[in-house]
PyMOL Python script that loads the backbone (N, CA, C, O; Angstrom):
from pymol import cmd

cmd.read_pdbstr("""\
ATOM      1  N   UNK A   1       0.822  -1.204   0.000  1.00  0.00           N
ATOM      2  CA  UNK A   1       0.000   0.000   0.000  1.00  0.00           C
ATOM      3  C   UNK A   1       0.859   1.258   0.000  1.00  0.00           C
ATOM      4  O   UNK A   1       0.521   2.252  -0.643  1.00  0.00           O
ATOM      5  N   UNK A   2       1.964   1.206   0.721  1.00  0.00           N
ATOM      6  CA  UNK A   2       2.854   2.355   0.792  1.00  0.00           C
ATOM      7  C   UNK A   2       3.459   2.659  -0.574  1.00  0.00           C
ATOM      8  O   UNK A   2       3.619   3.820  -0.952  1.00  0.00           O
ATOM      9  N   UNK A   3       3.795   1.590  -1.312  1.00  0.00           N
ATOM     10  CA  UNK A   3       4.374   1.774  -2.642  1.00  0.00           C
ATOM     11  C   UNK A   3       3.371   2.454  -3.582  1.00  0.00           C
ATOM     12  O   UNK A   3       3.755   3.304  -4.385  1.00  0.00           O
ATOM     13  N   UNK A   4       2.101   2.086  -3.486  1.00  0.00           N
ATOM     14  CA  UNK A   4       1.058   2.684  -4.320  1.00  0.00           C
ATOM     15  C   UNK A   4       0.921   4.173  -4.029  1.00  0.00           C
ATOM     16  O   UNK A   4       0.764   4.963  -4.960  1.00  0.00           O
ATOM     17  N   UNK A   5       0.974   4.574  -2.770  1.00  0.00           N
ATOM     18  CA  UNK A   5       0.877   5.991  -2.415  1.00  0.00           C
ATOM     19  C   UNK A   5       2.062   6.775  -2.969  1.00  0.00           C
ATOM     20  O   UNK A   5       1.884   7.887  -3.466  1.00  0.00           O
ATOM     21  N   UNK A   6       3.263   6.218  -2.892  1.00  0.00           N
ATOM     22  CA  UNK A   6       4.438   6.893  -3.444  1.00  0.00           C
ATOM     23  C   UNK A   6       4.313   7.044  -4.952  1.00  0.00           C
ATOM     24  O   UNK A   6       4.685   8.074  -5.514  1.00  0.00           O
ATOM     25  N   UNK A   7       3.789   6.014  -5.602  1.00  0.00           N
ATOM     26  CA  UNK A   7       3.618   6.057  -7.057  1.00  0.00           C
ATOM     27  C   UNK A   7       2.618   7.147  -7.441  1.00  0.00           C
ATOM     28  O   UNK A   7       2.862   7.915  -8.372  1.00  0.00           O
ATOM     29  N   UNK A   8       1.498   7.214  -6.728  1.00  0.00           N
ATOM     30  CA  UNK A   8       0.487   8.232  -7.031  1.00  0.00           C
ATOM     31  C   UNK A   8       1.023   9.632  -6.764  1.00  0.00           C
ATOM     32  O   UNK A   8       0.728  10.561  -7.517  1.00  0.00           O
ATOM     33  N   UNK A   9       1.801   9.792  -5.708  1.00  0.00           N
ATOM     34  CA  UNK A   9       2.393  11.086  -5.397  1.00  0.00           C
ATOM     35  C   UNK A   9       3.357  11.498  -6.499  1.00  0.00           C
ATOM     36  O   UNK A   9       3.389  12.664  -6.892  1.00  0.00           O
ATOM     37  N   UNK A  10       4.141  10.553  -6.998  1.00  0.00           N
ATOM     38  CA  UNK A  10       5.088  10.845  -8.071  1.00  0.00           C
ATOM     39  C   UNK A  10       4.343  11.240  -9.343  1.00  0.00           C
ATOM     40  O   UNK A  10       4.716  12.206 -10.009  1.00  0.00           O
ATOM     41  N   UNK A  11       3.303  10.503  -9.676  1.00  0.00           N
ATOM     42  CA  UNK A  11       2.521  10.816 -10.879  1.00  0.00           C
ATOM     43  C   UNK A  11       1.867  12.187 -10.734  1.00  0.00           C
ATOM     44  O   UNK A  11       1.846  12.965 -11.688  1.00  0.00           O
ATOM     45  N   UNK A  12       1.340  12.486  -9.563  1.00  0.00           N
ATOM     46  CA  UNK A  12       0.720  13.794  -9.339  1.00  0.00           C
ATOM     47  C   UNK A  12       1.751  14.908  -9.462  1.00  0.00           C
ATOM     48  O   UNK A  12       1.468  15.962 -10.033  1.00  0.00           O
ATOM     49  N   UNK A  13       2.944  14.674  -8.926  1.00  0.00           N
ATOM     50  CA  UNK A  13       4.006  15.679  -9.019  1.00  0.00           C
ATOM     51  C   UNK A  13       4.429  15.928 -10.447  1.00  0.00           C
ATOM     52  O   UNK A  13       4.620  17.075 -10.853  1.00  0.00           O
ATOM     53  N   UNK A  14       4.579  14.855 -11.219  1.00  0.00           N
ATOM     54  CA  UNK A  14       4.972  14.997 -12.624  1.00  0.00           C
ATOM     55  C   UNK A  14       3.892  15.745 -13.397  1.00  0.00           C
ATOM     56  O   UNK A  14       4.201  16.633 -14.192  1.00  0.00           O
ATOM     57  N   UNK A  15       2.633  15.394 -13.172  1.00  0.00           N
ATOM     58  CA  UNK A  15       1.558  16.072 -13.904  1.00  0.00           C
ATOM     59  C   UNK A  15       1.479  17.550 -13.529  1.00  0.00           C
ATOM     60  O   UNK A  15       1.179  18.391 -14.376  1.00  0.00           O
ATOM     61  N   UNK A  16       1.749  17.868 -12.262  1.00  0.00           N
ATOM     62  CA  UNK A  16       1.747  19.266 -11.835  1.00  0.00           C
ATOM     63  C   UNK A  16       2.861  20.047 -12.522  1.00  0.00           C
ATOM     64  O   UNK A  16       2.642  21.164 -12.991  1.00  0.00           O
ATOM     65  N   UNK A  17       4.051  19.464 -12.584  1.00  0.00           N
ATOM     66  CA  UNK A  17       5.179  20.133 -13.241  1.00  0.00           C
ATOM     67  C   UNK A  17       4.882  20.337 -14.718  1.00  0.00           C
ATOM     68  O   UNK A  17       5.139  21.416 -15.253  1.00  0.00           O
ATOM     69  N   UNK A  18       4.348  19.323 -15.386  1.00  0.00           N
ATOM     70  CA  UNK A  18       4.025  19.458 -16.810  1.00  0.00           C
ATOM     71  C   UNK A  18       2.956  20.525 -17.041  1.00  0.00           C
ATOM     72  O   UNK A  18       3.015  21.261 -18.026  1.00  0.00           O
ATOM     73  N   UNK A  19       1.991  20.608 -16.147  1.00  0.00           N
ATOM     74  CA  UNK A  19       0.958  21.634 -16.276  1.00  0.00           C
ATOM     75  C   UNK A  19       1.553  23.028 -16.110  1.00  0.00           C
ATOM     76  O   UNK A  19       1.199  23.942 -16.855  1.00  0.00           O
ATOM     77  N   UNK A  20       2.450  23.201 -15.147  1.00  0.00           N
ATOM     78  CA  UNK A  20       3.084  24.506 -14.944  1.00  0.00           C
ATOM     79  C   UNK A  20       3.928  24.902 -16.146  1.00  0.00           C
ATOM     80  O   UNK A  20       3.926  26.065 -16.548  1.00  0.00           O
ATOM     81  N   UNK A  21       4.652  23.945 -16.724  1.00  0.00           N
ATOM     82  CA  UNK A  21       5.460  24.232 -17.916  1.00  0.00           C
ATOM     83  C   UNK A  21       4.557  24.662 -19.065  1.00  0.00           C
ATOM     84  O   UNK A  21       4.865  25.616 -19.779  1.00  0.00           O
ATOM     85  N   UNK A  22       3.448  23.960 -19.241  1.00  0.00           N
ATOM     86  CA  UNK A  22       2.524  24.294 -20.327  1.00  0.00           C
ATOM     87  C   UNK A  22       1.916  25.685 -20.127  1.00  0.00           C
ATOM     88  O   UNK A  22       1.756  26.431 -21.092  1.00  0.00           O
ATOM     89  N   UNK A  23       1.579  26.036 -18.893  1.00  0.00           N
ATOM     90  CA  UNK A  23       1.018  27.361 -18.623  1.00  0.00           C
ATOM     91  C   UNK A  23       2.032  28.457 -18.920  1.00  0.00           C
ATOM     92  O   UNK A  23       1.671  29.502 -19.461  1.00  0.00           O
ATOM     93  N   UNK A  24       3.285  28.235 -18.578  1.00  0.00           N
ATOM     94  CA  UNK A  24       4.321  29.232 -18.871  1.00  0.00           C
ATOM     95  C   UNK A  24       4.494  29.415 -20.368  1.00  0.00           C
ATOM     96  O   UNK A  24       4.657  30.538 -20.845  1.00  0.00           O
ATOM     97  N   UNK A  25       4.458  28.317 -21.110  1.00  0.00           N
ATOM     98  CA  UNK A  25       4.588  28.419 -22.566  1.00  0.00           C
ATOM     99  C   UNK A  25       3.423  29.197 -23.152  1.00  0.00           C
ATOM    100  O   UNK A  25       3.602  29.986 -24.080  1.00  0.00           O
ATOM    101  N   UNK A  26       2.231  28.979 -22.614  1.00  0.00           N
ATOM    102  CA  UNK A  26       1.068  29.714 -23.100  1.00  0.00           C
ATOM    103  C   UNK A  26       1.180  31.196 -22.793  1.00  0.00           C
ATOM    104  O   UNK A  26       0.787  32.029 -23.610  1.00  0.00           O
ATOM    105  N   UNK A  27       1.710  31.535 -21.625  1.00  0.00           N
ATOM    106  CA  UNK A  27       1.853  32.943 -21.249  1.00  0.00           C
ATOM    107  C   UNK A  27       2.902  33.635 -22.106  1.00  0.00           C
ATOM    108  O   UNK A  27       2.772  34.824 -22.396  1.00  0.00           O
ATOM    109  N   UNK A  28       3.937  32.914 -22.516  1.00  0.00           N
ATOM    110  CA  UNK A  28       4.998  33.503 -23.319  1.00  0.00           C
ATOM    111  C   UNK A  28       4.587  33.696 -24.776  1.00  0.00           C
ATOM    112  O   UNK A  28       5.172  34.517 -25.482  1.00  0.00           O
ATOM    113  N   UNK A  29       3.605  32.958 -25.221  1.00  0.00           N
ATOM    114  CA  UNK A  29       3.183  33.045 -26.617  1.00  0.00           C
ATOM    115  C   UNK A  29       2.524  34.403 -26.870  1.00  0.00           C
ATOM    116  O   UNK A  29       1.751  34.881 -26.039  1.00  0.00           O
ATOM    117  N   UNK A  30       2.824  35.022 -28.005  1.00  0.00           N
ATOM    118  CA  UNK A  30       2.176  36.303 -28.318  1.00  0.00           C
ATOM    119  C   UNK A  30       0.676  36.099 -28.539  1.00  0.00           C
ATOM    120  O   UNK A  30       0.241  35.105 -29.120  1.00  0.00           O
ATOM    121  N   UNK A  31      -0.076  37.048 -28.067  1.00  0.00           N
ATOM    122  CA  UNK A  31      -1.525  36.933 -28.186  1.00  0.00           C
ATOM    123  C   UNK A  31      -2.015  37.794 -29.334  1.00  0.00           C
ATOM    124  O   UNK A  31      -1.571  38.926 -29.524  1.00  0.00           O
ATOM    125  N   UNK A  32      -2.928  37.239 -30.081  1.00  0.00           N
ATOM    126  CA  UNK A  32      -3.525  37.966 -31.194  1.00  0.00           C
ATOM    127  C   UNK A  32      -5.024  38.035 -30.962  1.00  0.00           C
ATOM    128  O   UNK A  32      -5.647  37.087 -30.484  1.00  0.00           O
ATOM    129  N   UNK A  33      -5.575  39.173 -31.310  1.00  0.00           N
ATOM    130  CA  UNK A  33      -7.021  39.315 -31.232  1.00  0.00           C
ATOM    131  C   UNK A  33      -7.589  38.999 -32.601  1.00  0.00           C
ATOM    132  O   UNK A  33      -7.229  39.626 -33.598  1.00  0.00           O
ATOM    133  N   UNK A  34      -8.469  38.031 -32.638  1.00  0.00           N
ATOM    134  CA  UNK A  34      -9.126  37.674 -33.893  1.00  0.00           C
ATOM    135  C   UNK A  34     -10.570  38.150 -33.788  1.00  0.00           C
ATOM    136  O   UNK A  34     -11.341  37.681 -32.952  1.00  0.00           O
ATOM    137  N   UNK A  35     -10.909  39.085 -34.653  1.00  0.00           N
ATOM    138  CA  UNK A  35     -12.261  39.648 -34.613  1.00  0.00           C
ATOM    139  C   UNK A  35     -13.276  38.599 -35.072  1.00  0.00           C
ATOM    140  O   UNK A  35     -13.080  37.923 -36.082  1.00  0.00           O
ATOM    141  N   UNK A  36     -14.330  38.484 -34.330  1.00  0.00           N
ATOM    142  CA  UNK A  36     -15.397  37.552 -34.678  1.00  0.00           C
ATOM    143  C   UNK A  36     -16.143  38.072 -35.901  1.00  0.00           C
ATOM    144  O   UNK A  36     -16.272  39.283 -36.081  1.00  0.00           O
ATOM    145  N   UNK A  37     -16.631  37.172 -36.736  1.00  0.00           N
ATOM    146  CA  UNK A  37     -17.397  37.630 -37.898  1.00  0.00           C
ATOM    147  C   UNK A  37     -18.677  38.322 -37.438  1.00  0.00           C
ATOM    148  O   UNK A  37     -19.343  37.874 -36.504  1.00  0.00           O
ATOM    149  N   UNK A  38     -19.001  39.405 -38.101  1.00  0.00           N
ATOM    150  CA  UNK A  38     -20.189  40.165 -37.713  1.00  0.00           C
ATOM    151  C   UNK A  38     -21.424  39.575 -38.375  1.00  0.00           C
ATOM    152  O   UNK A  38     -21.388  39.094 -39.507  1.00  0.00           O
ATOM    153  N   UNK A  39     -22.505  39.629 -37.633  1.00  0.00           N
ATOM    154  CA  UNK A  39     -23.772  39.185 -38.192  1.00  0.00           C
ATOM    155  C   UNK A  39     -24.419  40.368 -38.887  1.00  0.00           C
ATOM    156  O   UNK A  39     -24.690  41.396 -38.266  1.00  0.00           O
ATOM    157  N   UNK A  40     -24.659  40.219 -40.163  1.00  0.00           N
ATOM    158  CA  UNK A  40     -25.294  41.272 -40.949  1.00  0.00           C
ATOM    159  C   UNK A  40     -26.676  40.768 -41.354  1.00  0.00           C
ATOM    160  O   UNK A  40     -26.795  39.925 -42.244  1.00  0.00           O
ATOM    161  N   UNK A  41     -27.709  41.277 -40.711  1.00  0.00           N
ATOM    162  CA  UNK A  41     -29.044  40.743 -40.989  1.00  0.00           C
ATOM    163  C   UNK A  41     -29.467  40.914 -42.440  1.00  0.00           C
ATOM    164  O   UNK A  41     -30.247  40.106 -42.945  1.00  0.00           O
ATOM    165  N   UNK A  42     -28.976  41.941 -43.125  1.00  0.00           N
ATOM    166  CA  UNK A  42     -29.366  42.149 -44.517  1.00  0.00           C
ATOM    167  C   UNK A  42     -28.691  41.137 -45.442  1.00  0.00           C
ATOM    168  O   UNK A  42     -29.135  40.959 -46.576  1.00  0.00           O
ATOM    169  N   UNK A  43     -27.639  40.476 -44.990  1.00  0.00           N
ATOM    170  CA  UNK A  43     -26.980  39.438 -45.786  1.00  0.00           C
ATOM    171  C   UNK A  43     -27.316  38.036 -45.295  1.00  0.00           C
ATOM    172  O   UNK A  43     -26.713  37.064 -45.751  1.00  0.00           O
ATOM    173  N   UNK A  44     -28.254  37.918 -44.386  1.00  0.00           N
ATOM    174  CA  UNK A  44     -28.604  36.619 -43.821  1.00  0.00           C
ATOM    175  C   UNK A  44     -29.719  35.998 -44.646  1.00  0.00           C
ATOM    176  O   UNK A  44     -30.814  36.552 -44.747  1.00  0.00           O
ATOM    177  N   UNK A  45     -29.431  34.844 -45.236  1.00  0.00           N
ATOM    178  CA  UNK A  45     -30.427  34.170 -46.075  1.00  0.00           C
ATOM    179  C   UNK A  45     -31.477  33.434 -45.252  1.00  0.00           C
ATOM    180  O   UNK A  45     -32.486  32.989 -45.800  1.00  0.00           O
ATOM    181  N   UNK A  46     -31.260  33.299 -43.962  1.00  0.00           N
ATOM    182  CA  UNK A  46     -32.189  32.542 -43.132  1.00  0.00           C
ATOM    183  C   UNK A  46     -33.415  33.358 -42.742  1.00  0.00           C
ATOM    184  O   UNK A  46     -34.417  32.786 -42.315  1.00  0.00           O
ATOM    185  N   UNK A  47     -33.359  34.682 -42.879  1.00  0.00           N
ATOM    186  CA  UNK A  47     -34.500  35.528 -42.533  1.00  0.00           C
ATOM    187  C   UNK A  47     -35.188  35.945 -43.830  1.00  0.00           C
ATOM    188  O   UNK A  47     -34.562  36.585 -44.675  1.00  0.00           O
ATOM    189  N   UNK A  48     -36.459  35.596 -44.005  1.00  0.00           N
ATOM    190  CA  UNK A  48     -37.167  36.053 -45.210  1.00  0.00           C
ATOM    191  C   UNK A  48     -37.273  37.578 -45.230  1.00  0.00           C
ATOM    192  O   UNK A  48     -37.268  38.218 -44.178  1.00  0.00           O
ATOM    193  N   UNK A  49     -37.367  38.148 -46.410  1.00  0.00           N
ATOM    194  CA  UNK A  49     -37.378  39.608 -46.563  1.00  0.00           C
ATOM    195  C   UNK A  49     -38.510  40.258 -45.779  1.00  0.00           C
ATOM    196  O   UNK A  49     -38.303  41.286 -45.133  1.00  0.00           O
ATOM    197  N   UNK A  50     -39.695  39.679 -45.825  1.00  0.00           N
ATOM    198  CA  UNK A  50     -40.837  40.282 -45.137  1.00  0.00           C
ATOM    199  C   UNK A  50     -40.606  40.256 -43.630  1.00  0.00           C
ATOM    200  O   UNK A  50     -40.858  41.246 -42.942  1.00  0.00           O
ATOM    201  N   UNK A  51     -40.130  39.137 -43.123  1.00  0.00           N
ATOM    202  CA  UNK A  51     -39.865  39.032 -41.685  1.00  0.00           C
ATOM    203  C   UNK A  51     -38.752  39.994 -41.283  1.00  0.00           C
ATOM    204  O   UNK A  51     -38.791  40.560 -40.190  1.00  0.00           O
ATOM    205  N   UNK A  52     -37.773  40.183 -42.143  1.00  0.00           N
ATOM    206  CA  UNK A  52     -36.692  41.129 -41.871  1.00  0.00           C
ATOM    207  C   UNK A  52     -37.265  42.530 -41.683  1.00  0.00           C
ATOM    208  O   UNK A  52     -36.864  43.251 -40.770  1.00  0.00           O
ATOM    209  N   UNK A  53     -38.193  42.911 -42.536  1.00  0.00           N
ATOM    210  CA  UNK A  53     -38.824  44.218 -42.416  1.00  0.00           C
ATOM    211  C   UNK A  53     -39.599  44.370 -41.121  1.00  0.00           C
ATOM    212  O   UNK A  53     -39.595  45.439 -40.510  1.00  0.00           O
ATOM    213  N   UNK A  54     -40.263  43.304 -40.702  1.00  0.00           N
ATOM    214  CA  UNK A  54     -41.016  43.365 -39.447  1.00  0.00           C
ATOM    215  C   UNK A  54     -40.086  43.457 -38.240  1.00  0.00           C
ATOM    216  O   UNK A  54     -40.375  44.177 -37.284  1.00  0.00           O
ATOM    217  N   UNK A  55     -38.992  42.744 -38.283  1.00  0.00           N
ATOM    218  CA  UNK A  55     -38.081  42.723 -37.136  1.00  0.00           C
ATOM    219  C   UNK A  55     -37.317  44.032 -37.020  1.00  0.00           C
ATOM    220  O   UNK A  55     -37.190  44.581 -35.925  1.00  0.00           O
ATOM    221  N   UNK A  56     -36.809  44.533 -38.133  1.00  0.00           N
ATOM    222  CA  UNK A  56     -35.898  45.669 -38.100  1.00  0.00           C
ATOM    223  C   UNK A  56     -36.526  46.969 -38.588  1.00  0.00           C
ATOM    224  O   UNK A  56     -35.817  47.884 -39.007  1.00  0.00           O
ATOM    225  N   UNK A  57     -37.831  47.050 -38.536  1.00  0.00           N
ATOM    226  CA  UNK A  57     -38.515  48.261 -38.979  1.00  0.00           C
ATOM    227  C   UNK A  57     -38.241  49.388 -37.991  1.00  0.00           C
ATOM    228  O   UNK A  57     -38.448  49.234 -36.788  1.00  0.00           O
ATOM    229  N   UNK A  58     -37.782  50.503 -38.500  1.00  0.00           N
ATOM    230  CA  UNK A  58     -37.522  51.657 -37.640  1.00  0.00           C
ATOM    231  C   UNK A  58     -38.781  52.516 -37.595  1.00  0.00           C
ATOM    232  O   UNK A  58     -39.387  52.815 -38.624  1.00  0.00           O
ATOM    233  N   UNK A  59     -39.148  52.893 -36.416  1.00  0.00           N
ATOM    234  CA  UNK A  59     -40.320  53.756 -36.308  1.00  0.00           C
ATOM    235  C   UNK A  59     -39.906  55.177 -36.679  1.00  0.00           C
ATOM    236  O   UNK A  59     -38.857  55.659 -36.253  1.00  0.00           O
ATOM    237  N   UNK A  60     -40.712  55.819 -37.448  1.00  0.00           N
ATOM    238  CA  UNK A  60     -40.422  57.194 -37.867  1.00  0.00           C
ATOM    239  C   UNK A  60     -41.394  58.136 -37.166  1.00  0.00           C
ATOM    240  O   UNK A  60     -42.569  57.811 -36.993  1.00  0.00           O
ATOM    241  N   UNK A  61     -40.907  59.285 -36.769  1.00  0.00           N
ATOM    242  CA  UNK A  61     -41.812  60.247 -36.123  1.00  0.00           C
ATOM    243  C   UNK A  61     -42.834  60.778 -37.123  1.00  0.00           C
ATOM    244  O   UNK A  61     -42.524  61.000 -38.294  1.00  0.00           O
ATOM    245  N   UNK A  62     -44.036  60.973 -36.647  1.00  0.00           N
ATOM    246  CA  UNK A  62     -45.101  61.473 -37.538  1.00  0.00           C
ATOM    247  C   UNK A  62     -45.164  62.964 -37.553  1.00  0.00           C
ATOM    248  O   UNK A  62     -46.001  63.539 -38.249  1.00  0.00           O
TER     249      UNK A  62
END
""", "prot")
cmd.dss("prot")
cmd.show_as("cartoon", "prot")
cmd.util.cbc("prot")
cmd.orient("prot")
């Protein structure tokens, strides 16, 4: 039983060290901002034209 505990402790220690190394590599990597694609309702084929008008109709002052 004692041998099993030492083995698990060693495996846990190795995994912790590998995780710390991986985190450092991630922090050192240059970060880039990638802009998400914009949703353009007028270019969306999933909304029928009539429904588009109902959803995005702007009220005009009378």
